[in-house]
C-alpha positions in Angstrom: -1.1 41.6 53.1 -2.0 40.9 49.5 1.6 40.7 48.6 2.3 37.8 50.9 0.6 35.1 48.7 2.4 36.4 45.6 5.8 36.4 47.4 5.2 33.0 48.9 4.2 31.5 45.5 7.2 33.1 43.9 9.5 31.7 46.6 8.0 28.2 46.4 8.1 28.0 42.6 11.5 29.5 42.4 10.2 32.4 40.3 10.9 36.0 41.1 8.0 38.3 40.6 10.5 41.1 40.1 11.9 39.4 37.1 8.4 38.9 35.6 7.5 42.5 36.4 10.7 43.7 34.6 9.6 41.6 31.5 6.0 43.1 31.7 7.1 46.7 31.8 9.2 46.1 28.6 6.0 45.5 26.6 5.6 48.5 24.4 3.9 47.1 21.3 1.6 44.4 20.1 4.5 42.4 18.9 6.2 42.6 22.3 2.9 41.4 23.9 2.6 38.5 21.5 6.2 37.4 22.1 5.6 37.7 25.9 2.4 35.5 25.7 4.2 32.9 23.5 7.1 32.7 25.9 4.8 32.0 28.9 2.7 29.6 26.8 5.8 27.6 25.9 6.8 27.5 29.6 3.3 26.2 30.5 3.4 23.6 27.8 6.8 22.4 28.9 5.7 22.3 32.5 2.6 20.2 31.6 4.7 17.9 29.4 7.2 17.2 32.2 4.8 16.9 35.1 1.4 15.6 33.9 1.4 12.1 32.3 -1.8 12.8 30.3 -0.3 15.9 28.6 3.1 14.2 28.2 1.4 11.5 26.2 -0.8 13.9 24.2 2.0 16.3 23.4 4.3 13.5 22.4 1.6 12.1 20.1 1.0 15.4 18.3 4.7 16.4 18.3 4.2 19.8 20.0 7.3 19.2 22.2 10.6 17.9 20.8 13.8 17.9 22.8 12.4 20.5 25.2 11.5 22.7 22.3 7.8 23.7 21.8 6.3 24.0 18.3 3.5 26.4 18.8 2.2 25.9 15.3 0.8 22.6 16.5 -1.0 24.2 19.5 -4.4 23.9 17.8 -4.0 20.1 17.7 -4.2 19.8 21.5 -7.5 18.1 22.2 -10.0 19.8 24.5 -9.9 18.1 27.9 -13.3 16.7 28.8 -14.6 14.6 31.7 -14.4 11.6 29.4 -10.7 12.2 28.5 
């Protein structure tokens, strides 16, 4: 029963959990883990850039996204979101 939400989310988002699982089992070293984390962080940033006006404006202002390419060296320039933001 616990698999149903994961399968449903994968189906609705167009993602295959099997593909992600295959990526996870390839992690054998610290460098592999860092690369995996950076890859998913880039995907998250691009998603926010494309779908959330606030983040689109912020990311454009700090230059973290350029032509659908993420510059993670500017990640620390993303302001903390507060209730006042």
